[in-house]
N, C-alpha and C positions, 0 to 999 in steps of 0.2 A: 552541497557538504550536507545540508539539512535532507534532503531527497534523498541523500545516498544512505543516510541513517536510518528516516523512515523506512525507506525499501527493505534495509539488514535486519530492522524490526519483524517487518511481515516474514522473513526467511525464517528467523527464529522461533516466531510465532507459529509456524506453518509446522513446525518439528512437533507442536504439541496440540494443536487446536484445529478443530473443524472450519474449513474456509467459510461456510457463513458466519459463524459465532464470532469469527477473527473481523470480519470485514464490518459485520454489525457494532462490533466494539470499537472499532477504532477508526473509522471512518470520520465519525463527529469530532473526533479529537484532531486526527491530522488533516482533515479536509479545510478548514479553515485557516491553518498552518501555509499551506502549500497555495491557496488561494491568494494570501496575505503576500507573498514573496513576488517579485518583478519577474517574469519571465519574457515579457515584452511582449504579453498575449492578453484578452479580456481574459477575465476571471472564469467565464462560462468555459472556453477554449481549455484552459489550464484546468480545469475541475473533468473535463472530458477526458483528456491526456494524463492525468493522474488515476482516474479512474482504469483506464488501459492498464498504465503499469502495476498500478496495484494488483490487479486482476492476474495477470501473467506473474508477478511475483509470487502471490499465495499459491498459486498452482503449482509451481516449482518448488513452493516451501510442502506441499501437499504430497510432493513425488520423495522429498526425502524423508519425509515421515513413512515412508512406505518403505524403504531402503534399511533403515534402522531397526 
């Protein structure tokens, strides 16, 4: 649920902010939270997967900004 909430925040922020500024502002806050959770993987693998998920959701958020 925490990861879904973080990704939802990225979707909402994508409607208002540029992708680079959004990532630079939120990754220092969200990455320690995600790496601290137990996903059954090493922390480096979790960080890589979080980066991939964050980039995909940020780009979806940017698409919603262009529609509105």
